[in-house]
Backbone as JSON, one array per atom type, in Angstrom:
{
  "sequence": "XXXXXXXXXXXXXXXXXXXXXXXXXXXXXXXXXXXXXXXXXXXXXXXXXXXXXXX",
  "N": [[-144.61, 4.06, 293.72], [-147.22, 6.32, 292.99], [-150.18, 7.25, 294.31], [-153.5, 8.29, 293.14], [-155.9, 9.88, 294.69], [-159.36, 10.42, 294.59], [-161.31, 13.27, 295.04], [-164.24, 14.27, 296.78], [-165.75, 15.86, 295.41], [-164.91, 15.32, 292.72], [-165.88, 12.67, 292.41], [-168.69, 13.12, 292.47], [-169.01, 14.74, 290.23], [-168.35, 12.79, 288.18], [-170.35, 10.83, 288.7], [-172.52, 12.44, 287.94], [-171.91, 12.82, 285.19], [-172.07, 10.07, 284.32], [-174.65, 9.35, 284.92], [-175.98, 11.07, 283.16], [-175.28, 10.01, 280.71], [-176.0, 7.26, 280.75], [-178.6, 7.14, 282.06], [-180.69, 7.38, 285.17], [-181.15, 8.36, 288.43], [-180.5, 11.55, 289.61], [-178.3, 12.73, 292.12], [-177.3, 12.18, 295.56], [-178.05, 9.77, 298.2], [-177.0, 9.77, 300.76], [-174.75, 12.15, 301.3], [-172.78, 12.32, 303.22], [-171.66, 9.79, 303.81], [-170.48, 9.08, 301.21], [-168.49, 11.18, 301.27], [-167.09, 10.36, 303.57], [-166.12, 7.96, 302.59], [-164.45, 8.75, 300.34], [-162.32, 9.94, 301.9], [-161.41, 8.08, 303.65], [-159.47, 6.1, 302.8], [-157.37, 7.69, 301.77], [-156.43, 8.75, 304.32], [-155.86, 6.48, 305.54], [-153.77, 5.45, 304.12], [-151.88, 7.28, 304.61], [-151.48, 7.07, 307.39], [-150.35, 4.4, 307.52], [-147.96, 4.99, 306.27], [-146.68, 6.55, 307.89], [-146.49, 4.87, 310.23], [-144.81, 2.98, 309.31], [-142.4, 4.37, 308.89], [-141.88, 4.89, 311.58], [-141.28, 2.66, 312.6]],
  "CA": [[-146.02, 4.23, 293.01], [-148.07, 7.42, 293.35], [-151.55, 7.0, 294.22], [-154.33, 9.54, 293.05], [-157.31, 9.75, 295.39], [-160.42, 11.23, 294.09], [-161.99, 14.06, 295.79], [-165.53, 13.98, 296.74], [-166.28, 16.7, 294.11], [-164.58, 14.43, 291.46], [-166.86, 11.48, 292.25], [-170.05, 13.57, 292.25], [-168.88, 15.02, 288.93], [-168.33, 11.52, 287.57], [-171.65, 10.3, 288.84], [-173.23, 13.28, 286.87], [-171.72, 12.34, 283.74], [-172.67, 8.76, 284.03], [-175.98, 9.41, 284.88], [-176.26, 11.88, 282.03], [-174.9, 9.08, 279.48], [-176.78, 5.97, 281.01], [-179.85, 7.31, 282.89], [-180.66, 7.24, 286.51], [-181.69, 9.38, 289.09], [-179.28, 12.34, 290.01], [-178.19, 12.99, 293.5], [-176.74, 10.93, 296.43], [-178.85, 9.49, 299.22], [-176.17, 10.37, 301.99], [-173.49, 12.71, 301.0], [-171.68, 12.06, 304.19], [-171.07, 8.36, 303.41], [-169.55, 9.27, 300.09], [-167.34, 11.92, 301.72], [-166.08, 9.6, 304.32], [-165.43, 6.88, 301.73], [-163.33, 9.33, 299.74], [-161.34, 10.46, 302.73], [-160.94, 7.06, 304.53], [-158.43, 5.39, 302.26], [-156.3, 8.53, 301.88], [-155.99, 8.94, 305.62], [-155.21, 5.37, 306.17], [-152.42, 5.19, 303.5], [-150.92, 8.26, 305.3], [-151.22, 6.53, 308.63], [-149.47, 3.34, 307.3], [-146.59, 5.4, 305.9], [-146.14, 7.12, 309.21], [-146.26, 3.74, 311.19], [-143.6, 2.35, 308.82], [-141.27, 5.37, 309.28], [-141.46, 5.07, 313.06], [-140.85, 1.15, 313.0]],
  "C": [[-146.72, 5.36, 293.62], [-149.67, 7.16, 293.26], [-152.53, 8.25, 294.03], [-155.53, 9.16, 293.65], [-158.26, 10.82, 294.77], [-161.05, 12.15, 295.18], [-163.5, 13.85, 295.77], [-166.31, 14.73, 295.51], [-166.01, 15.9, 292.77], [-165.55, 13.32, 291.24], [-168.15, 11.84, 292.06], [-169.98, 14.01, 290.79], [-168.88, 13.76, 287.86], [-169.66, 10.99, 287.59], [-172.63, 11.15, 287.8], [-173.27, 12.81, 285.53], [-172.14, 11.07, 283.29], [-174.02, 8.53, 283.96], [-176.53, 10.15, 283.56], [-176.23, 10.79, 280.88], [-175.92, 7.9, 279.62], [-178.17, 6.04, 281.54], [-179.55, 7.07, 284.28], [-181.27, 8.38, 287.01], [-180.43, 10.25, 289.73], [-179.55, 12.62, 291.57], [-177.65, 11.76, 294.41], [-177.64, 10.92, 297.59], [-178.4, 10.15, 300.45], [-174.85, 10.77, 301.45], [-172.32, 12.4, 301.99], [-170.98, 10.73, 304.04], [-170.04, 8.46, 302.28], [-168.45, 10.05, 300.51], [-166.31, 11.22, 302.54], [-165.52, 8.41, 303.59], [-164.42, 7.42, 300.93], [-162.21, 9.83, 300.59], [-160.67, 9.25, 303.45], [-159.38, 6.45, 304.03], [-157.23, 6.32, 302.28], [-155.75, 8.58, 303.25], [-155.32, 7.52, 306.11], [-153.94, 4.84, 305.54], [-151.39, 6.12, 304.11], [-150.57, 7.77, 306.67], [-150.23, 5.43, 308.49], [-148.17, 3.79, 306.93], [-145.97, 6.04, 307.11], [-145.75, 6.07, 309.98], [-145.05, 3.2, 310.57], [-142.3, 3.23, 308.98], [-140.84, 5.27, 310.72], [-140.94, 3.66, 313.3], [-139.35, 1.12, 312.79]]
}
């Protein structure tokens, strides 16, 4: 099964479209947290794959 991870830019674009449709305040309070969240799972999955190969 192939997993598609969203980039930070894709998440920002989705947020913009959702706010345009449903209302709300544009922007993110802490972009660093969003960026961290979009990268962490991809790195974790890669680490797990490498750990399994070594075992």
